[in-house]
Backbone bond lengths (Angstrom), bond angles and torsions (degrees), N, CA, C in turn:
res aa  C-N    CA-C-N  psi(-1)  N-CA   C-N-CA  omega(-1)  CA-C   N-CA-C  phi
1 X - - - 1.433 - - 1.489 111.31 -
2 X 1.344 116.87 -42.16 1.456 119.42 175.21 1.456 115.81 -62.68
3 X 1.355 114.68 -33.91 1.448 117.93 179.57 1.517 111.93 -71.66
4 X 1.356 116.20 -35.83 1.497 120.59 171.00 1.457 112.71 -59.91
5 X 1.327 117.53 -44.90 1.457 120.29 178.95 1.482 112.26 -63.96
6 X 1.345 116.69 -42.62 1.482 121.20 -178.36 1.553 110.35 -65.09
7 X 1.348 116.51 -36.93 1.464 122.52 179.36 1.617 108.80 -65.26
8 X 1.342 114.53 -42.05 1.465 118.26 -179.18 1.516 110.10 -70.34
9 X 1.357 114.28 -36.83 1.486 114.69 -179.62 1.535 110.00 -70.81
10 X 1.255 119.39 -33.46 1.468 121.78 179.93 1.536 108.60 -69.07
11 X 1.347 116.80 -39.06 1.489 118.56 179.88 1.472 108.58 -65.52
12 X 1.352 119.06 -39.90 1.506 120.73 -177.35 1.434 110.67 -71.87
13 X 1.306 120.16 -38.38 1.488 119.23 -176.02 1.477 111.81 -80.17
14 X 1.379 117.82 -19.57 1.455 119.67 172.87 1.493 114.55 -63.46
15 X 1.353 115.21 -32.09 1.508 116.69 -179.73 1.539 109.59 -72.53
16 X 1.308 118.78 -43.51 1.452 121.67 176.51 1.506 110.23 -154.86
17 X 1.319 116.38 149.85 1.417 124.16 179.71 1.542 110.51 -77.05
18 X 1.291 116.31 156.58 1.465 122.31 174.18 1.492 108.87 -58.12
19 X 1.311 117.39 -52.15 1.433 121.86 -176.55 1.570 115.38 -56.14
20 X 1.363 113.64 -44.37 1.461 116.61 177.67 1.523 109.47 -69.24
21 X 1.316 120.51 -30.73 1.407 122.77 -179.99 1.573 110.15 -64.11
22 X 1.373 110.88 -49.62 1.479 116.93 -179.83 1.502 110.53 -63.59
23 X 1.305 119.78 -39.77 1.445 122.72 -179.98 1.502 111.43 -64.66
24 X 1.295 117.21 -46.73 1.483 120.59 179.77 1.561 110.63 -64.39
25 X 1.367 116.54 -38.95 1.446 120.62 -179.62 1.532 110.85 -64.81
26 X 1.403 117.66 -43.19 1.420 118.94 178.44 1.595 110.50 -64.83
27 X 1.289 115.10 -41.86 1.486 120.15 176.53 1.549 110.96 -58.14
28 X 1.319 115.40 -46.22 1.491 117.81 175.35 1.474 114.58 -59.30
29 X 1.334 117.66 -43.69 1.457 120.66 -179.17 1.530 109.44 -66.63
30 X 1.336 119.86 -44.51 1.421 122.23 177.36 1.568 113.19 -57.58
31 X 1.321 112.46 -45.54 1.507 119.27 -178.60 1.532 108.31 -69.72
32 X 1.365 117.04 -39.78 1.464 119.70 176.63 1.544 111.19 -61.85
33 X 1.306 117.39 -40.52 1.465 118.94 175.15 1.534 115.48 -64.32
34 X 1.392 113.46 -32.62 1.474 118.37 178.92 1.491 109.04 -70.45
35 X 1.377 116.52 -39.60 1.491 120.62 -178.94 1.533 109.91 -68.71
36 X 1.332 120.37 -40.69 1.429 122.10 177.99 1.512 110.89 -66.46
37 X 1.333 120.43 -39.35 1.455 124.93 177.92 1.566 108.08 -64.09
38 X 1.280 116.85 -41.78 1.471 118.59 179.10 1.483 112.23 -65.39
39 X 1.324 117.15 -39.29 1.521 120.62 178.49 1.591 110.61 -66.26
40 X 1.327 115.11 -33.89 1.507 116.47 175.93 1.447 115.83 -66.76
41 X 1.318 119.35 -15.13 1.426 122.87 -177.60 1.510 110.58 -78.91
42 X 1.358 115.18 106.95 1.497 122.48 179.76 1.516 114.14 58.15
43 X 1.388 117.40 41.14 1.385 122.38 177.39 1.573 105.10 -139.25
44 X 1.326 119.18 147.74 1.436 123.89 174.03 1.508 103.92 -80.31
45 X 1.306 113.48 137.73 1.494 117.30 -177.15 1.488 108.71 -154.57
46 X 1.361 114.30 163.91 1.478 122.93 171.70 1.563 110.61 -115.90
47 X 1.281 114.55 156.02 1.503 120.24 -179.10 1.528 110.46 -57.24
48 X 1.341 116.50 -40.13 1.416 121.33 -176.37 1.566 111.32 -65.09
49 X 1.417 116.40 -40.11 1.407 119.12 -178.04 1.487 113.90 -68.90
50 X 1.375 115.68 -44.25 1.460 116.26 -177.10 1.524 108.53 -70.83
51 X 1.300 118.09 -32.14 1.473 122.01 174.31 1.480 111.67 -60.83
52 X 1.346 118.14 -38.19 1.481 123.54 175.90 1.485 111.40 -63.12
53 X 1.405 115.63 -46.83 1.392 118.68 177.98 1.564 114.87 -61.72
54 X 1.335 112.55 -31.25 1.456 119.16 177.00 1.530 112.93 -64.70
55 X 1.327 115.88 -37.24 1.464 120.91 -169.60 1.539 109.05 -98.68
56 X 1.325 118.43 -21.45 1.496 119.22 -168.93 1.512 110.37 -64.24
57 X 1.322 124.61 -43.93 1.460 118.69 174.87 1.504 117.46 -55.20
58 X 1.294 118.70 -41.56 1.449 120.57 176.04 1.557 113.19 -66.14
59 X 1.308 118.33 -35.05 1.483 119.46 175.79 1.503 110.78 -69.04
60 X 1.320 117.46 -46.62 1.516 117.60 -177.95 1.580 107.78 -66.23
61 X 1.335 118.95 -33.71 1.486 121.76 179.78 1.499 107.34 -65.78
62 X 1.360 118.79 -40.26 1.474 116.73 -178.31 1.579 110.33 -68.61
63 X 1.328 117.18 -38.24 1.436 118.63 177.37 1.514 112.75 -61.41
64 X 1.356 117.91 -41.70 1.435 124.15 -179.11 1.505 111.50 -66.09
65 X 1.363 117.78 -37.34 1.475 119.49 178.35 1.500 109.42 -73.36
66 X 1.261 120.66 -32.98 1.470 121.64 179.01 1.521 112.60 -73.56
67 X 1.376 117.03 -33.76 1.447 118.88 178.96 1.520 108.47 -69.00
68 X 1.324 119.06 -49.94 1.454 126.17 171.86 1.576 112.83 49.29
69 X 1.355 114.17 50.47 1.438 118.85 178.40 1.493 118.62 81.99
70 X 1.395 116.16 5.63 1.433 117.51 174.34 1.477 110.39 -81.60
71 X 1.313 121.02 116.81 1.470 125.18 -173.11 1.508 107.25 -70.69
72 X 1.284 119.45 -44.16 1.484 117.92 -179.74 1.538 112.32 -62.81
73 X 1.288 117.64 -41.47 1.491 119.20 179.39 1.557 110.79 -67.78
74 X 1.347 112.38 -34.48 1.525 115.57 178.30 1.565 111.11 -66.01
75 X 1.307 116.78 -39.72 1.514 120.38 177.86 1.535 109.89 -64.94
76 X 1.344 115.80 -41.67 1.438 117.89 179.91 1.540 112.14 -67.02
77 X 1.344 114.85 -36.06 1.522 116.11 176.30 1.493 111.99 -64.43
78 X 1.357 116.04 -42.31 1.446 121.19 -177.35 1.522 109.37 -64.31
79 X 1.342 117.57 -35.97 1.517 118.47 174.91 1.435 112.50 -68.97
80 X 1.332 121.65 -33.05 1.388 121.85 177.77 1.567 110.34 -71.79
81 X 1.380 118.59 -39.20 1.445 117.97 173.64 1.489 116.00 -59.64
82 X 1.391 115.06 -35.69 1.402 120.26 -174.48 1.528 109.60 -71.02
83 X 1.292 119.57 -26.37 1.484 123.05 178.93 1.515 110.02 -69.96
84 X 1.300 118.38 -25.19 1.483 121.33 179.96 1.562 111.19 -64.59
85 X 1.289 114.78 -30.81 1.469 120.84 -177.17 1.581 108.58 -64.59
86 X 1.290 119.15 -35.95 1.434 122.88 -179.79 1.513 112.74 -82.23
87 X 1.252 119.66 -5.08 1.484 123.09 -179.97 1.569 111.50 -107.68
88 X 1.333 116.87 7.90 1.468 121.49 -172.88 1.490 106.02 -131.78
89 X 1.445 113.77 157.04 1.445 117.88 176.24 1.502 110.30 -86.22
90 X 1.340 116.82 155.10 1.478 121.24 178.73 1.494 111.20 -55.68
91 X 1.357 117.95 139.06 1.412 121.49 -178.27 1.567 109.55 -108.93
92 X 1.305 117.02 174.29 1.480 120.48 178.40 1.476 107.30 -81.99
93 X 1.341 113.09 170.29 1.457 119.68 179.38 1.543 113.11 -59.69
94 X 1.356 118.65 -40.74 1.448 118.32 178.13 1.496 113.22 -68.73
95 X 1.258 118.85 -31.90 1.458 120.75 178.34 1.541 110.32 -70.10
96 X 1.243 116.69 -42.68 1.513 119.39 178.64 1.465 111.73 -68.16
97 X 1.315 120.14 -39.51 1.448 119.62 174.99 1.508 115.07 -65.96
98 X 1.364 113.88 -35.11 1.499 118.58 178.89 1.588 107.30 -65.33
99 X 1.341 116.72 -43.95 1.438 119.97 179.98 1.502 112.05 -63.01
100 X 1.337 119.55 -39.91 1.458 118.90 176.49 1.499 111.52 -67.64
101 X 1.309 119.17 -34.75 1.486 124.04 176.01 1.583 107.84 -59.76
102 X 1.306 115.21 -48.88 1.514 119.08 -178.65 1.504 110.16 -65.14
103 X 1.322 118.36 -35.66 1.513 119.59 176.17 1.433 111.85 -68.13
104 X 1.330 117.91 -39.13 1.481 122.52 179.77 1.534 113.29 -65.58
105 X 1.360 113.99 -37.51 1.464 120.87 173.37 1.522 110.22 -64.24
106 X 1.222 119.11 -42.58 1.455 125.21 178.06 1.482 112.44 -63.22
107 X 1.372 116.33 -42.38 1.439 118.66 174.06 1.515 113.47 -59.90
108 X 1.410 114.86 -42.91 1.463 120.01 -177.08 1.541 109.67 -64.23
109 X 1.323 116.16 -48.09 1.455 119.14 -176.33 1.540 110.85 -70.42
110 X 1.312 115.71 -32.69 1.526 116.80 179.32 1.537 110.59 -69.45
111 X 1.309 117.98 -24.44 1.480 118.66 178.35 1.572 108.85 -95.87
112 X 1.308 117.46 4.89 1.502 117.80 174.80 1.525 114.65 93.05
113 X 1.313 119.76 -0.13 1.487 120.92 -177.24 1.528 108.36 -87.76
114 X 1.338 118.54 67.46 1.403 121.39 -176.32 1.578 111.17 -64.73
115 X 1.324 113.68 -44.10 1.527 115.47 -178.42 1.522 110.06 -65.08
116 X 1.291 119.13 -39.80 1.498 119.85 177.41 1.528 110.32 -63.96
117 X 1.347 117.33 -41.24 1.461 119.48 177.68 1.507 113.01 -60.90
118 X 1.420 117.09 -42.62 1.446 119.19 178.34 1.527 112.26 -63.40
119 X 1.329 116.47 -46.43 1.503 119.51 -178.52 1.513 110.26 -65.03
120 X 1.369 116.91 -41.24 1.433 118.75 -179.53 1.514 111.84 -64.08
121 X 1.305 118.11 -42.48 1.450 122.81 -177.81 1.498 108.97 -66.91
122 X 1.371 121.22 -43.55 1.424 123.38 178.38 1.546 109.34 -58.54
123 X 1.340 116.62 -49.59 1.484 119.92 -175.79 1.521 112.22 -65.55
124 X 1.333 117.74 -45.64 1.505 121.02 -177.89 1.536 108.96 -67.51
125 X 1.345 118.49 -45.79 1.433 119.50 -177.49 1.540 111.39 -68.82
126 X 1.315 115.10 -32.50 1.475 117.41 174.69 1.556 112.19 -66.09
127 X 1.281 117.84 -36.63 1.413 121.00 177.45 1.487 112.40 -72.25
128 X 1.374 117.80 -32.74 1.438 120.40 175.68 1.520 112.98 -67.71
129 X 1.335 116.58 -36.79 1.423 118.19 175.81 1.579 111.63 -67.51
130 X 1.280 117.23 -41.54 1.450 119.33 176.72 1.485 114.72 -61.68
131 X 1.376 114.51 -40.26 1.542 118.32 178.60 1.529 109.06 -66.98
132 X 1.382 118.28 -35.16 1.443 120.41 177.22 1.547 113.76 -63.44
133 X 1.336 110.32 -40.70 1.511 115.16 -175.38 1.525 111.39 -81.37
134 X 1.318 119.21 -22.46 1.456 121.21 -178.70 1.504 111.39 -88.22
135 X 1.322 117.33 177.13 1.448 123.05 177.96 1.449 111.18 -98.77
136 X 1.290 119.81 14.05 1.460 122.77 -177.93 1.530 111.68 -62.01
137 X 1.331 115.39 124.55 1.444 119.62 176.18 1.532 113.98 88.55
138 X 1.353 117.81 -8.02 1.498 120.59 -175.52 1.426 109.45 -80.88
139 X 1.355 118.47 148.82 1.478 124.13 174.11 1.568 108.35 -76.02
140 X 1.260 115.88 156.82 1.428 122.83 -177.36 1.519 108.83 -69.99
141 X 1.407 116.15 164.93 1.424 121.03 179.03 1.507 114.52 -63.04
142 X 1.340 117.80 -25.09 1.446 123.56 -178.84 1.545 113.73 -81.95
143 X 1.419 117.45 -12.57 1.404 122.07 -178.60 1.536 111.95 -78.73
144 X 1.288 118.16 133.49 1.481 123.89 -179.30 1.538 108.59 -136.02
145 X 1.318 111.29 156.65 1.488 118.81 165.51 1.533 107.56 -100.21
146 X 1.365 116.60 126.46 1.448 123.79 -175.35 1.551 110.15 -115.56
147 X 1.262 120.26 125.87 1.457 122.91 176.29 1.546 107.15 -123.29
148 X 1.271 115.18 127.26 1.503 122.77 -178.53 1.474 109.90 -122.77
149 X 1.243 116.18 132.19 1.532 122.47 171.00 1.466 111.33 -99.68
150 X 1.280 120.39 129.19 1.484 123.74 -178.05 1.507 109.96 -132.66
151 X 1.347 117.21 155.93 1.506 117.86 172.64 1.522 112.09 -67.08
152 X 1.321 116.53 162.32 1.473 119.35 -173.75 1.510 109.21 -74.73
153 X 1.336 120.12 -15.12 1.474 118.01 -179.88 1.495 117.13 -89.00
154 X 1.392 117.44 0.86 1.412 123.13 174.65 1.552 112.68 -85.04
155 X 1.310 117.26 139.76 1.469 122.61 176.54 1.490 105.03 -84.87
156 X 1.334 120.84 99.20 1.471 124.12 -173.99 1.562 110.87 -72.41
157 X 1.318 116.89 -16.23 1.552 116.94 -175.77 1.466 112.13 -66.94
158 X 1.327 122.41 -29.51 1.452 121.55 -176.37 1.546 113.93 -132.80
159 X 1.319 116.84 0.95 1.460 120.58 -171.16 1.577 114.80 -65.38
160 X 1.360 111.49 -28.61 1.490 118.46 -178.31 1.539 117.89 -107.47
161 X 1.356 115.31 6.04 1.397 119.46 -167.09 1.603 111.45 -64.30
162 X 1.319 115.57 -38.50 1.501 115.17 179.74 1.511 113.84 -74.45
163 X 1.376 115.55 -30.34 1.432 115.48 175.10 1.572 111.59 -73.01
164 X 1.267 119.79 -33.71 1.417 123.02 175.12 1.538 111.34 -66.06
165 X 1.314 116.19 -40.09 1.487 116.87 179.49 1.506 111.77 -68.55
166 X 1.297 117.31 -26.90 1.488 120.94 179.32 1.475 112.87 -73.84
167 X 1.322 119.21 -40.77 1.438 123.22 -169.45 1.572 115.00 -110.87
168 X 1.251 118.10 -18.26 1.429 126.13 -172.60 1.524 113.32 -110.57
169 X 1.318 116.88 140.53 1.449 119.55 173.66 1.647 108.26 -92.11
170 X 1.177 117.57 -22.70 1.463 122.43 173.25 1.491 112.87 -160.91
171 X 1.309 117.18 155.48 1.458 122.34 -178.80 1.527 107.70 -159.20
172 X 1.405 112.86 150.95 1.451 120.09 179.38 1.493 109.77 -146.60
173 X 1.340 119.53 124.04 1.397 121.50 174.94 1.562 112.16 -75.36
174 X 1.339 112.49 125.54 1.455 117.60 -177.95 1.534 113.58 -86.01
175 X 1.366 114.55 -51.25 1.429 121.00 177.42 1.503 114.12 -156.05
176 X 1.299 118.16 168.36 1.462 125.27 176.07 1.539 106.18 -134.53
177 X 1.306 114.48 129.96 1.507 118.08 177.50 1.541 107.73 -138.59
178 X 1.392 111.61 153.39 1.447 116.01 175.41 1.509 111.52 -87.79
179 X 1.264 117.38 154.41 1.453 122.18 176.40 1.561 110.60 -144.90
180 X 1.304 117.26 172.57 1.465 123.37 -179.41 1.486 111.36 52.53
181 X 1.279 119.48 50.87 1.491 125.14 178.62 1.513 112.56 62.71
182 X 1.344 117.03 32.43 1.465 121.23 174.23 1.554 110.46 85.27
183 X 1.261 123.52 3.62 1.415 123.75 -178.10 1.529 115.52 -86.85
184 X 1.383 111.98 -12.82 1.462 123.28 179.35 1.482 112.63 -127.51
185 X 1.302 119.08 153.95 1.458 122.79 167.06 1.501 107.89 -116.18
186 X 1.357 114.42 145.29 1.448 119.65 173.95 1.574 106.55 -118.78
187 X 1.388 112.70 122.80 1.511 120.96 -176.74 1.479 104.79 -104.23
188 X 1.323 115.68 139.02 1.474 119.24 174.73 1.525 110.63 -128.05
189 X 1.287 113.21 130.11 1.481 122.88 -172.11 1.475 108.47 -125.80
190 X 1.377 116.98 152.24 1.436 124.70 157.42 1.500 108.79 -104.54
191 X 1.361 115.07 121.23 1.519 119.07 -171.05 1.477 107.17 -126.04
192 X 1.309 114.53 155.68 1.496 124.04 172.53 1.487 110.25 -123.50
193 X 1.332 118.75 114.43 1.463 120.54 -176.23 1.593 111.30 -75.60
194 X 1.287 112.96 144.08 1.540 118.23 173.11 1.641 106.59 -69.28
195 X 1.277 115.76 -41.61 1.427 119.01 178.54 1.537 107.79 -141.16
196 X 1.393 115.82 120.26 1.506 120.26 178.87 1.502 114.02 -58.27
197 X 1.325 117.75 -24.53 1.452 120.25 -178.43 1.535 110.10 -72.97
198 X 1.277 117.39 -13.03 1.486 121.96 -175.95 1.535 113.65 -94.86
199 X 1.343 114.70 12.48 1.469 118.00 -174.27 1.491 113.23 -62.60
200 X 1.377 116.22 -40.83 1.462 119.59 178.61 1.451 110.09 -65.74
201 X 1.343 121.82 -42.98 1.478 121.30 177.30 1.504 113.07 -58.90
202 X 1.331 116.69 -37.26 1.418 121.94 176.05 1.559 112.44 -60.38
203 X 1.337 114.26 -45.69 1.502 121.70 -177.31 1.566 106.63 -67.05
204 X 1.377 116.10 -42.53 1.479 117.41 -178.43 1.592 110.28 -64.12
205 X 1.337 116.17 -36.71 1.439 117.03 179.28 1.538 111.35 -69.74
206 X 1.338 117.39 -36.55 1.450 119.33 174.51 1.495 115.92 -65.74
207 X 1.365 114.83 -33.71 1.436 117.62 179.48 1.474 113.19 -68.77
208 X 1.299 117.88 -25.21 1.464 120.32 176.15 1.480 111.42 -71.57
209 X 1.394 119.60 -22.85 1.450 123.00 -175.22 1.556 109.50 -93.60
210 X 1.364 117.40 -32.79 1.477 117.86 -172.43 1.502 113.53 -98.50
211 X 1.355 115.97 13.10 1.478 117.56 179.56 1.545 113.08 74.27
212 X 1.280 115.71 26.27 1.514 118.22 176.43 1.576 110.85 64.85
213 X 1.263 114.36 28.67 1.570 115.96 171.44 1.406 109.04 -86.28
214 X 1.344 115.53 -179.08 1.499 124.21 -166.05 1.483 109.31 -66.35
215 X 1.370 117.37 133.56 1.436 128.40 171.46 1.506 110.88 -126.92
216 X 1.308 118.60 131.31 1.431 120.81 178.74 1.569 107.22 -125.52
217 X 1.335 114.92 127.93 1.475 119.95 -178.35 1.534 109.08 -136.03
218 X 1.281 119.20 123.33 1.486 117.26 -179.87 1.539 109.02 -178.28
219 X 1.313 115.20 174.90 1.436 124.23 177.97 1.473 107.74 -67.99
220 X 1.424 116.11 146.73 1.440 119.81 173.90 1.509 110.67 -65.55
221 X 1.365 117.81 141.46 1.490 120.53 179.46 1.489 110.69 -68.48
222 X 1.360 114.67 130.63 1.471 120.93 175.77 1.531 106.81 -71.83
223 X 1.331 114.87 148.17 1.459 120.26 174.29 1.485 110.67 91.49
224 X 1.342 118.33 -8.00 1.484 119.54 -179.06 1.496 111.65 -99.42
225 X 1.265 119.65 2.44 1.469 119.49 -179.31 1.496 111.51 -70.19
226 X 1.356 115.57 148.55 1.393 119.07 -174.80 1.606 108.62 -127.13
227 X 1.278 117.64 155.96 1.445 121.84 178.35 1.537 109.59 -72.98
Protein backbone atom coordinates (compact mmCIF):
# COMPACT_ATOMS: atom_id res chain seq x y z
CA UNK A 1 0.00 0.00 0.00
CA UNK A 2 2.81 2.40 0.85
CA UNK A 3 4.53 1.59 -2.45
CA UNK A 4 1.34 2.42 -4.35
CA UNK A 5 1.01 5.71 -2.49
CA UNK A 6 4.65 6.57 -3.14
CA UNK A 7 4.30 5.83 -6.85
CA UNK A 8 1.20 8.01 -7.09
CA UNK A 9 2.93 10.79 -5.19
CA UNK A 10 5.96 10.62 -7.46
CA UNK A 11 3.76 10.78 -10.56
CA UNK A 12 1.90 13.84 -9.25
CA UNK A 13 5.00 15.71 -8.11
CA UNK A 14 6.76 14.99 -11.38
CA UNK A 15 4.19 17.12 -13.19
CA UNK A 16 4.68 20.13 -10.94
CA UNK A 17 6.32 20.84 -7.63
CA UNK A 18 4.40 21.78 -4.52
CA UNK A 19 6.18 25.12 -4.26
CA UNK A 20 5.33 26.10 -7.84
CA UNK A 21 1.72 25.00 -7.31
CA UNK A 22 1.38 27.18 -4.19
CA UNK A 23 3.07 30.12 -5.90
CA UNK A 24 0.83 29.89 -8.97
CA UNK A 25 -2.30 29.51 -6.84
CA UNK A 26 -1.45 32.58 -4.77
CA UNK A 27 -0.76 34.55 -7.93
CA UNK A 28 -4.08 33.41 -9.41
CA UNK A 29 -5.98 34.44 -6.28
CA UNK A 30 -4.30 37.84 -6.15
CA UNK A 31 -4.99 38.50 -9.82
CA UNK A 32 -8.54 37.19 -9.45
CA UNK A 33 -9.11 39.61 -6.60
CA UNK A 34 -7.72 42.41 -8.72
CA UNK A 35 -10.08 41.52 -11.59
CA UNK A 36 -13.11 41.37 -9.29
CA UNK A 37 -12.17 44.70 -7.67
CA UNK A 38 -11.84 46.29 -11.12
CA UNK A 39 -15.24 44.95 -12.16
CA UNK A 40 -16.86 46.42 -9.04
CA UNK A 41 -15.66 49.88 -10.08
CA UNK A 42 -18.70 51.65 -11.59
CA UNK A 43 -20.49 48.41 -12.51
CA UNK A 44 -23.62 46.78 -11.15
CA UNK A 45 -22.67 43.46 -9.59
CA UNK A 46 -23.72 40.72 -7.21
CA UNK A 47 -21.66 39.15 -4.45
CA UNK A 48 -21.81 35.77 -6.14
CA UNK A 49 -20.50 37.07 -9.47
CA UNK A 50 -17.52 38.98 -8.08
CA UNK A 51 -16.73 35.99 -5.88
CA UNK A 52 -16.70 33.82 -8.98
CA UNK A 53 -14.33 36.23 -10.72
CA UNK A 54 -12.11 36.07 -7.63
CA UNK A 55 -11.84 32.27 -7.69
CA UNK A 56 -12.06 31.51 -11.42
CA UNK A 57 -8.36 32.10 -12.29
CA UNK A 58 -7.25 29.73 -9.53
CA UNK A 59 -9.70 27.04 -10.65
CA UNK A 60 -8.66 27.30 -14.30
CA UNK A 61 -4.99 27.31 -13.25
CA UNK A 62 -5.52 24.08 -11.29
CA UNK A 63 -7.16 22.40 -14.27
CA UNK A 64 -4.35 23.44 -16.62
CA UNK A 65 -1.67 22.17 -14.23
CA UNK A 66 -3.45 18.83 -13.85
CA UNK A 67 -3.94 18.38 -17.60
CA UNK A 68 -0.23 19.07 -18.22
CA UNK A 69 -0.23 18.33 -21.95
CA UNK A 70 -2.63 15.38 -21.83
CA UNK A 71 -4.78 15.84 -24.94
CA UNK A 72 -7.52 13.48 -23.79
CA UNK A 73 -7.86 15.16 -20.43
CA UNK A 74 -7.87 18.56 -22.11
CA UNK A 75 -10.77 17.56 -24.40
CA UNK A 76 -12.70 16.21 -21.41
CA UNK A 77 -12.17 19.43 -19.47
CA UNK A 78 -13.33 21.56 -22.40
CA UNK A 79 -16.47 19.44 -22.63
CA UNK A 80 -17.14 19.94 -18.94
CA UNK A 81 -16.68 23.71 -19.27
CA UNK A 82 -19.05 23.83 -22.24
CA UNK A 83 -21.83 22.25 -20.13
CA UNK A 84 -21.70 25.18 -17.73
CA UNK A 85 -23.04 27.45 -20.48
CA UNK A 86 -26.33 25.54 -20.63
CA UNK A 87 -26.78 25.67 -16.84
CA UNK A 88 -26.47 29.46 -16.56
CA UNK A 89 -28.51 32.49 -17.62
CA UNK A 90 -27.19 34.78 -20.39
CA UNK A 91 -24.90 37.50 -19.09
CA UNK A 92 -24.15 41.02 -20.18
CA UNK A 93 -21.20 41.89 -22.40
CA UNK A 94 -19.18 43.18 -19.44
CA UNK A 95 -19.80 40.01 -17.44
CA UNK A 96 -18.77 37.74 -20.31
CA UNK A 97 -15.62 39.75 -21.04
CA UNK A 98 -14.65 39.67 -17.35
CA UNK A 99 -15.13 35.90 -17.24
CA UNK A 100 -12.93 35.47 -20.33
CA UNK A 101 -10.30 37.69 -18.72
CA UNK A 102 -10.33 35.59 -15.55
CA UNK A 103 -10.02 32.39 -17.60
CA UNK A 104 -7.13 33.83 -19.63
CA UNK A 105 -5.31 34.75 -16.41
CA UNK A 106 -5.89 31.23 -15.10
CA UNK A 107 -4.48 29.74 -18.30
CA UNK A 108 -1.37 31.93 -18.04
CA UNK A 109 -0.70 31.14 -14.38
CA UNK A 110 -1.43 27.45 -14.94
CA UNK A 111 1.27 27.32 -17.60
CA UNK A 112 3.70 29.19 -15.35
CA UNK A 113 3.67 32.57 -17.10
CA UNK A 114 3.14 34.59 -13.93
CA UNK A 115 4.80 37.75 -15.27
CA UNK A 116 2.74 37.64 -18.45
CA UNK A 117 -0.43 37.17 -16.39
CA UNK A 118 0.39 40.16 -14.16
CA UNK A 119 1.14 42.48 -17.08
CA UNK A 120 -1.92 41.30 -19.01
CA UNK A 121 -4.22 41.78 -16.00
CA UNK A 122 -2.85 45.27 -15.31
CA UNK A 123 -3.22 46.36 -18.94
CA UNK A 124 -6.72 44.95 -19.52
CA UNK A 125 -8.10 46.06 -16.14
CA UNK A 126 -6.65 49.52 -16.69
CA UNK A 127 -8.35 49.74 -20.08
CA UNK A 128 -11.62 48.54 -18.52
CA UNK A 129 -11.49 51.33 -15.93
CA UNK A 130 -10.73 53.93 -18.60
CA UNK A 131 -13.64 52.73 -20.75
CA UNK A 132 -16.00 52.87 -17.76
CA UNK A 133 -14.94 56.42 -16.91
CA UNK A 134 -15.03 57.67 -20.50
CA UNK A 135 -18.00 58.28 -22.81
CA UNK A 136 -16.72 55.78 -25.37
CA UNK A 137 -19.61 53.87 -26.93
CA UNK A 138 -22.35 55.74 -25.07
CA UNK A 139 -25.43 57.04 -26.83
CA UNK A 140 -26.00 60.79 -26.88
CA UNK A 141 -28.20 62.61 -24.39
CA UNK A 142 -30.93 62.97 -27.02
CA UNK A 143 -31.15 59.22 -27.72
CA UNK A 144 -34.06 57.43 -26.06
CA UNK A 145 -35.77 54.05 -26.07
CA UNK A 146 -39.47 54.48 -26.91
CA UNK A 147 -42.16 51.84 -26.34
CA UNK A 148 -45.70 52.49 -27.52
CA UNK A 149 -48.74 50.28 -26.95
CA UNK A 150 -51.47 50.58 -29.60
CA UNK A 151 -54.77 48.79 -30.35
CA UNK A 152 -54.65 46.05 -32.94
CA UNK A 153 -56.80 48.02 -35.40
CA UNK A 154 -54.22 50.82 -35.86
CA UNK A 155 -51.80 50.74 -38.77
CA UNK A 156 -48.53 51.24 -36.89
CA UNK A 157 -46.45 51.61 -40.07
CA UNK A 158 -47.51 55.24 -40.72
CA UNK A 159 -49.65 56.35 -37.77
CA UNK A 160 -46.83 58.24 -35.98
CA UNK A 161 -44.79 59.51 -38.94
CA UNK A 162 -45.86 63.16 -38.73
CA UNK A 163 -45.33 63.25 -34.94
CA UNK A 164 -41.87 61.75 -35.30
CA UNK A 165 -40.91 64.23 -38.01
CA UNK A 166 -41.96 67.11 -35.76
CA UNK A 167 -40.08 66.11 -32.60
CA UNK A 168 -37.36 63.69 -33.69
CA UNK A 169 -34.21 64.07 -35.72
CA UNK A 170 -34.02 60.30 -36.32
CA UNK A 171 -35.86 57.14 -35.33
CA UNK A 172 -35.71 53.42 -36.02
CA UNK A 173 -38.22 50.69 -35.24
CA UNK A 174 -36.56 47.83 -33.40
CA UNK A 175 -39.37 45.32 -33.12
CA UNK A 176 -43.13 44.81 -32.91
CA UNK A 177 -44.78 42.26 -30.66
CA UNK A 178 -48.33 41.40 -29.67
CA UNK A 179 -49.52 41.57 -26.08
CA UNK A 180 -52.71 41.09 -24.04
CA UNK A 181 -53.73 37.96 -25.97
CA UNK A 182 -53.12 39.65 -29.32
CA UNK A 183 -55.48 42.58 -28.75
CA UNK A 184 -52.61 45.07 -28.47
CA UNK A 185 -49.33 45.76 -30.25
CA UNK A 186 -46.17 47.01 -28.54
CA UNK A 187 -43.82 49.02 -30.74
CA UNK A 188 -40.21 49.61 -29.74
CA UNK A 189 -38.11 52.39 -31.25
CA UNK A 190 -34.71 53.97 -30.89
CA UNK A 191 -35.27 57.71 -31.21
CA UNK A 192 -33.18 60.87 -31.12
CA UNK A 193 -34.93 64.01 -29.91
CA UNK A 194 -34.43 67.35 -31.62
CA UNK A 195 -34.85 69.06 -28.24
CA UNK A 196 -34.72 67.03 -24.95
CA UNK A 197 -37.02 69.62 -23.35
CA UNK A 198 -39.83 68.57 -25.71
CA UNK A 199 -40.04 65.00 -24.46
CA UNK A 200 -43.36 65.63 -22.70
CA UNK A 201 -44.86 67.23 -25.81
CA UNK A 202 -43.82 64.17 -27.80
CA UNK A 203 -45.50 61.82 -25.32
CA UNK A 204 -48.68 63.93 -25.26
CA UNK A 205 -48.86 63.84 -29.06
CA UNK A 206 -48.39 60.07 -29.08
CA UNK A 207 -51.09 59.60 -26.43
CA UNK A 208 -53.60 61.26 -28.72
CA UNK A 209 -52.82 58.65 -31.40
CA UNK A 210 -52.68 55.44 -29.34
CA UNK A 211 -55.84 55.96 -27.32
CA UNK A 212 -53.98 56.93 -24.13
CA UNK A 213 -52.45 53.47 -23.76
CA UNK A 214 -49.08 52.84 -22.16
CA UNK A 215 -46.05 54.77 -23.46
CA UNK A 216 -42.52 54.34 -22.08
CA UNK A 217 -39.70 56.71 -23.02
CA UNK A 218 -36.27 56.78 -21.40
CA UNK A 219 -32.58 56.03 -21.62
CA UNK A 220 -31.58 52.41 -22.19
CA UNK A 221 -30.57 50.64 -18.97
CA UNK A 222 -26.82 50.33 -18.48
CA UNK A 223 -25.52 46.87 -17.79
CA UNK A 224 -28.18 45.17 -19.92
CA UNK A 225 -26.19 45.09 -23.11
CA UNK A 226 -25.46 41.65 -24.58
CA UNK A 227 -22.87 40.32 -26.96
